[in-house]
C-alpha positions in Angstrom: 6.8 -3.2 1.1 7.6 0.1 2.7 5.3 1.2 5.5 4.6 4.6 6.9 6.3 5.0 10.3 6.0 7.7 12.9 9.7 7.8 13.4 10.2 9.4 10.0 8.9 12.7 11.3 11.4 12.6 14.2 14.2 12.0 11.7 13.0 15.1 9.8 13.0 17.1 13.0 16.5 15.9 13.9 17.8 17.0 10.5 16.1 20.4 10.7 17.0 21.3 14.3 20.6 20.0 14.6 22.0 21.0 11.2 24.8 18.4 11.5 25.7 19.2 15.1 24.6 15.8 16.4 24.6 12.3 15.0 21.4 10.3 15.6 21.4 6.7 16.8 18.3 4.7 16.1 18.2 2.0 18.8 15.8 -0.9 18.6 15.4 -4.7 18.5 16.5 -6.8 15.5 14.1 -6.8 12.5 11.9 -3.8 13.4 12.8 -1.8 10.3 15.7 0.4 11.5 17.8 -0.1 8.4 14.8 0.3 6.1 13.7 3.6 7.5 17.2 4.9 7.7 17.8 4.2 4.0 14.4 5.5 3.0 15.1 8.7 4.8 18.5 9.0 3.2 17.1 8.5 -0.3 14.3 11.0 0.2 16.1 13.8 2.1 19.7 13.9 0.8 21.4 14.3 -2.5 23.5 11.2 -1.9 24.1 8.7 0.9 26.4 5.9 1.9 25.1 3.0 4.0 27.7 0.9 5.7 26.4 -2.3 7.2 29.0 -3.2 9.8 27.5 -6.7 10.3 28.8 -7.5 6.8 31.4 -4.7 6.0 34.8 -5.8 4.7 38.0 -5.5 6.7 39.1 -3.0 4.1 36.2 -0.6 4.9 36.8 -1.1 8.7 40.5 -0.3 8.2 39.6 3.2 7.0 38.1 3.9 10.4 41.2 2.6 12.2 43.8 4.3 9.9 42.4 7.5 8.4 40.3 9.4 11.0 43.2 11.8 11.5 43.1 12.5 7.7 39.4 13.0 7.0 40.0 14.2 3.4 41.5 10.8 2.6 38.9 9.0 4.7 36.0 10.5 2.8 37.8 10.0 -0.6 38.3 6.3 0.2 34.7 5.7 1.2 33.3 7.6 -1.7 35.5 5.6 -4.1 34.7 2.2 -2.4 30.9 2.8 -2.6 30.9 4.7 -5.9 28.9 7.5 -4.4 29.8 11.2 -4.8 29.8 13.3 -1.6 28.1 16.7 -1.3 28.9 19.0 1.6 25.9 19.4 3.9 23.8 17.2 1.5 25.2 13.7 2.1 24.1 11.3 4.8 26.3 8.5 6.1 24.3 5.6 7.6 26.3 3.4 10.0 24.1 0.3 10.1 24.4 -2.3 12.9 27.0 0.0 14.5 27.2 -2.2 17.6 29.1 -4.7 15.4 32.0 -2.2 15.0 32.2 0.1 18.1 35.2 2.0 16.6 32.8 3.5 14.1 30.5 4.7 16.9 33.4 6.3 18.6 34.5 8.0 15.4 31.3 10.1 15.5 33.0 12.6 17.7 35.5 13.5 15.0 33.2 13.2 12.1 30.5 15.5 13.6 33.2 18.0 14.5 34.3 18.1 10.9 30.9 19.3 10.0 30.7 18.3 6.3 28.1 15.6 6.4 25.3 14.1 8.5 25.4 10.8 10.4 22.7 8.4 11.2 23.5 5.2 13.2 21.3 2.1 13.8 22.0 -0.5 16.4 20.8 -3.0 18.9 22.5 -4.1 22.1 24.4 -0.8 22.1 24.8 -0.7 25.9 26.0 -4.2 26.5 29.5 -4.3 28.0 31.2 -6.1 25.2 29.9 -3.4 22.7 31.2 -0.4 24.7 34.0 -1.6 26.9 36.9 -0.2 24.7 35.3 3.0 23.3 34.3 6.5 24.5 30.6 7.1 23.8 30.5 10.4 21.9 28.5 13.2 23.4 27.8 14.3 19.8 25.4 11.4 19.6 21.6 11.6 20.2 19.6 8.5 20.8 16.1 7.7 19.7 14.2 4.4 20.4 12.4 2.6 17.6 9.7 0.0 18.4 7.7 -2.5 16.3 4.8 -0.9 14.4 2.2 0.3 16.8 -1.5 -0.3 16.2 -1.9 3.1 14.5 0.9 2.2 12.0 -0.7 -1.2 11.6 -4.0 0.4 10.6 -2.2 2.6 8.1 -0.7 -0.6 6.6 -4.3 -2.1 6.5 -5.5 1.1 4.7 -7.9 1.8 7.6 -7.2 5.6 7.8 -10.8 6.6 7.9 -11.6 4.2 10.8 -8.5 5.5 12.6 -9.7 9.1 12.3 -13.1 8.1 13.6 -11.6 6.3 16.5 -9.6 9.3 17.5 -12.6 11.6 17.2 -14.6 9.3 19.5 -11.8 9.2 22.0 -11.4 13.0 22.1 -15.1 13.6 22.5 -15.5 10.6 24.9 -18.4 9.2 22.9 -19.0 5.6 22.0 -18.2 4.2 18.6 -21.0 3.2 16.2 -21.5 -0.6 17.0 -20.5 -1.8 13.5 -17.4 0.3 13.4 -16.5 -0.8 17.0 -16.6 -4.4 15.8 -14.5 -3.5 12.8 -11.9 -1.8 15.1 -11.9 -4.8 17.5 -11.3 -7.3 14.6 -8.4 -5.2 13.4 -7.0 -5.0 17.0 -7.2 -8.8 17.3 -5.3 -9.2 14.0 -2.7 -6.8 15.3 -2.4 -8.9 18.5 -1.9 -12.1 16.4 0.4 -10.6 13.7 2.3 -8.1 15.7 4.2 -5.1 14.4 7.4 -6.5 12.9 7.4 -5.0 9.4 8.4 -8.1 7.5 5.7 -10.1 9.3 3.1 -7.5 8.5 4.2 -7.4 4.8 4.0 -11.2 4.5 0.6 -11.2 6.2 -0.8 -8.6 3.7 1.0 -10.1 0.6 -0.6 -13.5 1.4 -4.2 -12.4 1.7 -3.9 -12.1 5.5 -2.5 -15.5 6.1 -1.6 -16.0 9.7 0.2 -19.2 8.8 2.7 -17.5 6.5 3.1 -14.7 9.0 3.9 -17.2 11.7 6.8 -18.7 9.7 8.5 -15.3 9.6 7.8 -14.7 13.3 9.5 -18.0 14.1 12.5 -16.9 12.0 12.8 -13.8 14.0 12.5 -15.7 17.3 15.4 -17.9 16.0 17.4 -14.8 15.4 16.8 -13.7 19.0 17.8 -17.1 20.3 21.0 -17.1 18.2 21.9 -13.6 19.6 21.5 -15.0 23.1 23.7 -17.9 22.3 26.4 -15.4 21.2 26.6 -13.8 24.7 30.2 -14.2 25.8 29.4 -14.1 29.5 28.4 -16.4 32.4 24.8 -15.2 32.3 24.1 -16.6 28.8 22.3 -19.7 30.2 20.1 -17.6 32.5 19.2 -15.2 29.7 18.1 -18.1 27.5 16.1 -19.5 30.4 14.4 -16.2 31.1 13.6 -15.7 27.5 12.0 -19.2 27.1 10.0 -18.8 30.3 8.3 -15.5 29.4 5.0 -17.1 28.0 4.8 -19.3 31.1 5.0 -16.5 33.5 2.6 -14.3 31.5 0.0 -17.1 31.4 -0.2 -17.1 35.3 -2.7 -14.9 37.1 -0.1 -12.5 38.6 2.2 -12.7 35.5 5.2 -11.9 37.7 8.6 -13.5 37.1 9.3 -16.1 39.8 13.0 -16.5 40.0 12.9 -19.6 42.1 10.9 -21.4 39.4 13.7 -20.8 36.9 16.6 -21.7 39.2 16.3 -22.9 42.7 17.5 -20.4 45.3 17.9 -17.6 42.8 16.7 -14.0 43.0 17.0 -10.6 41.3 20.8 -10.6 41.8 21.3 -13.7 39.7 19.0 -12.5 36.9 19.9 -8.8 36.8 22.3 -9.2 33.9 19.8 -11.3 31.8 17.1 -8.8 32.4 19.4 -6.0 31.4 20.4 -7.9 28.2 16.8 -8.6 27.1 15.8 -5.0 27.9 18.8 -3.5 26.1 18.1 -5.8 23.1 14.5 -4.4 23.3 13.2 -7.9 23.0 11.3 -7.4 26.2 9.5 -4.7 28.1 10.0 -4.8 31.9 7.3 -3.6 34.3 8.3 -3.0 37.9 6.2 -2.9 41.0 5.6 0.6 42.4 5.2 0.2 46.2 3.9 3.7 46.8 2.3 5.5 43.8 3.4 9.0 44.3 5.4 11.8 42.6 7.9 10.0 40.4 6.8 6.4 40.1 10.4 5.2 39.6 11.4 6.5 43.1 9.3 3.8 44.7 9.9 1.0 42.3 10.6 -2.5 43.8 12.7 -4.5 41.3 12.3 -7.7 43.2 8.8 -7.9 41.7 8.8 -7.6 37.9 6.8 -8.6 34.9 8.5 -9.3 31.7 6.4 -8.7 28.5 7.5 -9.5 25.0 8.4 -6.4 23.0 6.1 -7.6 20.2 2.8 -9.4 21.0 2.7 -11.2 17.6 6.1 -12.8 18.5 4.6 -13.8 21.9 1.9 -15.7 20.2 4.4 -17.7 18.2 6.6 -18.0 21.3 3.8 -19.4 23.4 2.5 -22.0 20.9 4.5 -24.6 19.0 4.1 -25.0 15.3 1.8 -28.1 15.7 -0.6 -26.2 17.9 -0.9 -23.5 15.2 -1.4 -26.1 12.5 -3.7 -24.9 9.7 -4.2 -21.6 11.5 -6.9 -23.2 13.8 -5.6 -21.5 16.9 -5.5 -18.1 15.2 -9.1 -18.5 14.0 -10.2 -19.5 17.5 -8.5 -16.5 19.1 -10.1 -14.2 16.5 -13.5 -15.6 17.3 -13.0 -15.6 21.1 -13.4 -19.4 21.2 -10.0 -20.5 22.5 -10.0 -21.7 26.1 -6.7 -20.3 27.4 -5.5 -17.2 29.3 -6.3 -14.6 26.6 -5.5 -11.9 29.2 -1.8 -12.7 28.6 -2.0 -11.4 25.0 -4.2 -8.4 25.9 -2.0 -7.3 28.8 1.2 -7.8 26.7 -0.2 -5.7 23.8 -1.1 -2.8 26.2 2.4 -2.9 27.6 3.7 -2.7 24.1 1.5 0.2 23.2 2.3 2.2 26.4 6.0 1.6 25.9 5.9 2.8 22.3 4.1 5.9 23.6 7.0 6.7 25.9 5.6 5.4 29.2 7.8 3.5 31.7 5.9 0.5 32.9 4.8 0.1 36.5 2.2 -2.0 38.3 0.8 -2.0 41.8 -0.2 -4.8 44.2 -1.4 -4.6 47.9 -1.1 -7.6 50.1 -3.8 -7.9 52.7 -2.3 -9.5 55.8 -5.7 -10.4 57.3 -6.9 -12.1 54.1 -3.4 -13.4 53.3 -3.7 -12.5 49.6 -3.4 -9.5 47.3 -6.6 -7.5 47.5 -5.5 -4.8 45.0 -3.9 -5.6 41.7 -3.4 -2.8 39.1 -2.0 -3.8 35.8 -0.3 -0.5 34.8 0.3 2.9 36.3 1.2 5.9 34.2 1.6 9.5 35.1 1.2 12.9 33.4 4.8 13.8 34.4 3.7 17.2 35.6 5.7 18.7 38.4 3.0 21.2 39.5 -0.2 19.1 39.0 1.1 15.5 39.2 -1.5 12.8 38.7 -1.3 9.1 38.3 -3.6 7.0 36.0 -4.3 3.4 37.1 -5.1 1.1 34.1 -6.8 -2.2 34.3 -6.8 -4.5 31.2 -9.8 -6.8 30.7 -9.8 -9.4 27.9 -13.4 -10.5 28.4 -16.7 -8.6 28.5 -17.6 -9.8 32.1 -15.3 -8.8 34.8 -14.9 -7.2 38.3 -13.7 -3.6 38.9 -13.3 -4.1 42.7 -9.5 -3.8 42.6 -9.3 -0.5 40.8 -12.1 0.9 43.0 -10.1 0.0 46.1 -7.1 1.7 44.6 -9.0 4.8 43.7 -10.3 5.0 47.3 -6.8 4.5 48.8 -5.1 7.1 46.5 -8.0 9.4 45.7 -5.9 12.6 45.9 -3.3 11.4 43.5 -5.5 10.1 40.7 -6.3 11.9 37.5 -8.6 9.3 36.0 -9.1 5.6 36.4 -9.1 3.7 33.1 -10.4 0.3 32.2 -9.4 -1.1 28.9 -11.8 -3.8 27.7 -13.3 -5.4 24.5 -16.5 -3.3 24.8 -17.4 0.1 23.6 -16.4 3.5 25.2 -18.4 4.6 28.2 -18.1 6.7 31.4 -19.5 5.4 34.6 -18.9 6.1 38.3 -15.9 8.3 37.6 -14.3 5.5 35.5 -13.4 5.8 31.9 -14.1 2.5 30.0 -12.1 2.4 26.8 -12.1 -0.2 24.1 -8.6 -1.7 24.1 -7.7 -0.3 20.7 -8.0 3.2 22.0 -4.9 2.7 24.2 -2.9 4.2 21.4 -4.4 7.6 22.3 -3.3 7.5 26.0 
């Protein structure tokens, strides 16, 4: 099952604007559909293509990259013969799949692009990890683009809910509430998205099996096993800490503050001991990091405090399967209870994670804010996310609070708005209820986060 993905338009733009002067590297987590979209693009937009999967490529194919890059006529002849594919100048695409498995191929991009005969698309994960780049020169002729799991908009396309999506966008743009019945329909789809996630194979299995959460869960656990297997392959001293951090993510997110507490994982440890594990999980795009911004001002990253960090799963559907064991999800009871708001656990973990996922896929770097009140000896302001408009002339920040229930307090975001009134563009509360405007606050149903 092939799904419509937003990245396809970016591939078309790359082909049109670079005209072969740059290779494109699609970077993303395992199993998010990088190979699928690369091959679909190759089939549709080129007269011929050769896809080389370096995770399975033979030594003979790899030897061509070692021995013939100084003789490109022979190099292309050998590849064309090996794959039985004719080559057409300026109308053939080479896809280097899982290029991190053979870094020499990535380095060869410099010579291949300079030759100018063909186009080159790479896919990979863990492309910045030391062992994957230590012996090569990263080509300047390579442009990177990040690919994420299917976002909620792409999920609605897969669910054939285009009309609902268009209505949602219209209501968001006009700042008007949704018709109650359609709001409920949108919320039900959003909950399905939280539980299923955006891994394409999982979504396909969910749809092919009459929206079976149980069948989808089996595939999600297979993906989690792949991630654990990748962690066990780390050839470094931080392998154990990476596995520890990965396994602890649901536990930290289930707490009120959701921050990573290093000392709970390993007594006496801090950011220094876990910097490499964090880098690995971020580079694998398994997780989305969210850092504390101590002073929300121009350039949120300038004031980031990396000692305070939240670690969200890159896909919320995977988080659900990561958080519950198979027995707890037996006969889909947990899924049904979550859908019907009848499960007594910290549902805010899932809502906050899915908003982190949506903001990340929309290109936002994740920051949060807390203020510790010395007199009260506790945090009196806690803002889940801060995003900015990135304007240099009229810079504004947008505090976002995520609420998973219909009854909640807005005291924290009101205090933040009062403290930083000159810097705020709009205060946003994402909740399960309908859209409304009140007291200079924009209340959005969670599913409208895709439009932020």
